[in-house]
C-alpha positions as a LaTeX table, in Angstrom:
\begin{tabular}{lrrr}
\hline
Residue & $x$ (\AA) & $y$ (\AA) & $z$ (\AA) \\
\hline
Unk1 & 20.95 & 14.53 & 15.66 \\
Unk2 & 20.52 & 15.31 & 11.91 \\
Unk3 & 18.63 & 18.17 & 10.64 \\
Unk4 & 15.15 & 17.57 & 9.27 \\
Unk5 & 15.04 & 20.38 & 6.67 \\
Unk6 & 16.46 & 23.48 & 5.86 \\
Unk7 & 13.93 & 25.84 & 6.34 \\
Unk8 & 15.63 & 29.09 & 4.83 \\
Unk9 & 15.38 & 26.88 & 1.10 \\
Unk10 & 12.03 & 25.43 & 1.80 \\
Unk11 & 10.46 & 28.60 & 2.21 \\
Unk12 & 12.27 & 31.60 & 1.62 \\
Unk13 & 9.20 & 33.95 & 1.61 \\
Unk14 & 8.73 & 32.96 & 5.49 \\
Unk15 & 12.34 & 33.27 & 6.18 \\
Unk16 & 12.47 & 36.86 & 4.76 \\
Unk17 & 9.63 & 37.84 & 7.36 \\
Unk18 & 11.53 & 36.06 & 9.97 \\
Unk19 & 14.91 & 37.71 & 9.42 \\
Unk20 & 12.93 & 41.08 & 9.10 \\
Unk21 & 11.23 & 40.60 & 12.45 \\
Unk22 & 14.76 & 39.48 & 13.92 \\
Unk23 & 16.20 & 43.08 & 12.22 \\
Unk24 & 13.16 & 44.73 & 14.03 \\
Unk25 & 13.27 & 43.84 & 17.61 \\
Unk26 & 17.40 & 43.70 & 17.46 \\
Unk27 & 16.72 & 47.51 & 16.77 \\
Unk28 & 14.10 & 48.64 & 19.34 \\
Unk29 & 15.00 & 49.88 & 22.85 \\
Unk30 & 16.44 & 46.88 & 24.54 \\
Unk31 & 20.17 & 47.29 & 24.84 \\
Unk32 & 22.10 & 44.43 & 22.41 \\
Unk33 & 23.89 & 42.93 & 26.00 \\
Unk34 & 20.29 & 42.47 & 27.30 \\
Unk35 & 18.88 & 40.94 & 24.16 \\
Unk36 & 21.56 & 38.30 & 24.27 \\
Unk37 & 20.67 & 37.46 & 27.83 \\
Unk38 & 16.99 & 37.14 & 26.94 \\
Unk39 & 17.68 & 35.30 & 23.72 \\
Unk40 & 20.03 & 32.81 & 25.66 \\
Unk41 & 17.61 & 32.12 & 28.40 \\
Unk42 & 14.63 & 31.79 & 26.16 \\
Unk43 & 16.39 & 29.15 & 24.28 \\
Unk44 & 17.90 & 27.20 & 26.98 \\
Unk45 & 14.00 & 27.22 & 28.26 \\
Unk46 & 12.84 & 25.63 & 24.92 \\
Unk47 & 15.69 & 23.44 & 24.52 \\
Unk48 & 17.59 & 25.06 & 21.46 \\
Unk49 & 20.99 & 24.25 & 21.55 \\
Unk50 & 21.55 & 26.12 & 18.33 \\
Unk51 & 20.15 & 29.61 & 19.20 \\
Unk52 & 21.70 & 29.03 & 23.04 \\
Unk53 & 25.37 & 28.51 & 21.29 \\
Unk54 & 24.85 & 31.31 & 18.70 \\
Unk55 & 23.69 & 33.94 & 21.13 \\
Unk56 & 26.38 & 32.59 & 23.72 \\
Unk57 & 28.95 & 33.58 & 21.04 \\
Unk58 & 27.35 & 36.91 & 20.23 \\
Unk59 & 27.17 & 37.87 & 24.08 \\
Unk60 & 30.88 & 37.07 & 24.41 \\
Unk61 & 31.69 & 39.27 & 21.25 \\
Unk62 & 29.91 & 42.04 & 23.23 \\
Unk63 & 31.98 & 41.26 & 26.12 \\
Unk64 & 29.75 & 39.35 & 28.35 \\
Unk65 & 31.65 & 37.31 & 30.87 \\
Unk66 & 31.63 & 33.21 & 30.96 \\
Unk67 & 30.87 & 33.64 & 34.60 \\
Unk68 & 27.65 & 35.52 & 33.51 \\
Unk69 & 26.58 & 33.14 & 30.94 \\
Unk70 & 27.21 & 30.04 & 32.79 \\
Unk71 & 25.16 & 31.55 & 35.63 \\
Unk72 & 22.39 & 32.34 & 33.50 \\
Unk73 & 20.71 & 29.06 & 33.80 \\
Unk74 & 20.25 & 29.74 & 37.76 \\
Unk75 & 19.99 & 33.66 & 37.37 \\
Unk76 & 17.55 & 33.62 & 40.42 \\
Unk77 & 20.51 & 32.31 & 42.57 \\
Unk78 & 23.25 & 34.45 & 41.47 \\
Unk79 & 24.02 & 37.93 & 42.48 \\
Unk80 & 25.62 & 38.56 & 38.98 \\
Unk81 & 22.20 & 40.29 & 37.49 \\
Unk82 & 21.37 & 43.78 & 38.12 \\
Unk83 & 17.33 & 44.30 & 38.89 \\
Unk84 & 16.58 & 45.35 & 35.01 \\
Unk85 & 18.54 & 42.17 & 34.13 \\
Unk86 & 16.43 & 40.24 & 36.38 \\
Unk87 & 13.08 & 41.94 & 35.67 \\
Unk88 & 14.22 & 41.07 & 31.94 \\
Unk89 & 15.05 & 37.37 & 32.46 \\
Unk90 & 12.01 & 36.84 & 34.52 \\
Unk91 & 9.51 & 38.28 & 32.05 \\
Unk92 & 11.11 & 36.19 & 29.15 \\
Unk93 & 10.42 & 33.21 & 31.49 \\
Unk94 & 7.01 & 34.02 & 32.10 \\
Unk95 & 6.25 & 34.83 & 28.37 \\
Unk96 & 8.05 & 31.51 & 27.12 \\
Unk97 & 6.33 & 29.51 & 29.71 \\
Unk98 & 2.93 & 31.16 & 28.50 \\
Unk99 & 0.79 & 28.08 & 29.30 \\
Unk100 & 2.40 & 27.58 & 32.52 \\
Unk101 & 2.04 & 30.75 & 34.42 \\
Unk102 & $-0.09$ & 33.15 & 32.09 \\
Unk103 & 2.85 & 36.23 & 33.17 \\
Unk104 & 1.78 & 36.62 & 36.61 \\
Unk105 & 1.31 & 39.77 & 38.03 \\
Unk106 & 4.16 & 40.09 & 40.32 \\
Unk107 & 6.31 & 39.28 & 37.30 \\
Unk108 & 4.55 & 42.33 & 35.17 \\
Unk109 & 5.04 & 44.77 & 38.23 \\
Unk110 & 8.60 & 43.71 & 38.54 \\
Unk111 & 9.43 & 44.19 & 34.84 \\
Unk112 & 7.44 & 47.51 & 35.07 \\
Unk113 & 9.52 & 49.18 & 37.63 \\
Unk114 & 12.38 & 48.65 & 35.43 \\
Unk115 & 10.90 & 48.98 & 31.88 \\
Unk116 & 8.73 & 51.69 & 30.41 \\
Unk117 & 5.69 & 50.70 & 28.67 \\
Unk118 & 7.44 & 51.09 & 25.21 \\
Unk119 & 10.41 & 49.38 & 26.61 \\
Unk120 & 7.98 & 46.59 & 28.05 \\
Unk121 & 6.54 & 45.79 & 24.55 \\
Unk122 & 10.00 & 45.93 & 22.76 \\
Unk123 & 11.11 & 43.50 & 25.34 \\
Unk124 & 8.08 & 41.01 & 24.35 \\
Unk125 & 8.80 & 41.33 & 21.03 \\
Unk126 & 12.38 & 40.06 & 21.67 \\
Unk127 & 11.08 & 37.38 & 23.50 \\
Unk128 & 8.56 & 36.35 & 21.17 \\
Unk129 & 11.24 & 36.85 & 18.13 \\
Unk130 & 13.17 & 33.94 & 20.02 \\
Unk131 & 10.67 & 31.93 & 20.91 \\
Unk132 & 9.73 & 31.53 & 16.93 \\
Unk133 & 13.64 & 31.13 & 16.18 \\
Unk134 & 13.44 & 28.38 & 18.84 \\
Unk135 & 10.55 & 26.73 & 17.40 \\
Unk136 & 12.06 & 26.56 & 13.98 \\
Unk137 & 15.25 & 25.25 & 15.13 \\
Unk138 & 13.95 & 22.43 & 17.77 \\
Unk139 & 11.16 & 21.37 & 15.13 \\
Unk140 & 13.57 & 21.03 & 12.25 \\
Unk141 & 16.47 & 19.89 & 14.25 \\
Unk142 & 18.85 & 22.61 & 13.57 \\
Unk143 & 22.19 & 22.03 & 15.58 \\
Unk144 & 25.03 & 24.14 & 16.36 \\
Unk145 & 28.07 & 23.38 & 14.06 \\
Unk146 & 31.24 & 21.89 & 15.76 \\
\hline
\end{tabular}
C-alpha cells in the first residue's frame, strides 16, 4: 500500500494539536500498560496496521507478553486479562464502534465497577485519541516500516 500523503508536513498546525492531545491522554490516570492494550485493540477494530504495530512494539518494551498481545483480538475468550483490563477493552470497543452500540448500559456498568468517574473520562479520552490517530493513518495509508 502506498501512502497518500504525509499529514505531518501537509498540516503541521493540526498535527501539533494531535501530538498535544496524545501527550495529554498518555499522562492522565490510566496506567501505561493498559493504555497500550486499549490503543492496540482500537487500532485492530479500525484496521490500522500502523498503530497496531507501533503500540504492540511499545507494549513489549513495557514488558507485555507476546501471548497476551496475540490474544488481544479474542480477549473475551481468553483468561489472560484481569477484570479492569476486560472492562477497559469492552469500553474501548463500545466507544470505537459507537455507531453500532451507542455504548450499552451493561458496558458502562462493567467499566464503572473498575474505574472512578475521573478514570472513565481519562479512558474515554485515550480511546478517542487513538481513534483519531487511526483515522489519519488509515485515510492516508500510513503503513508500518518493515
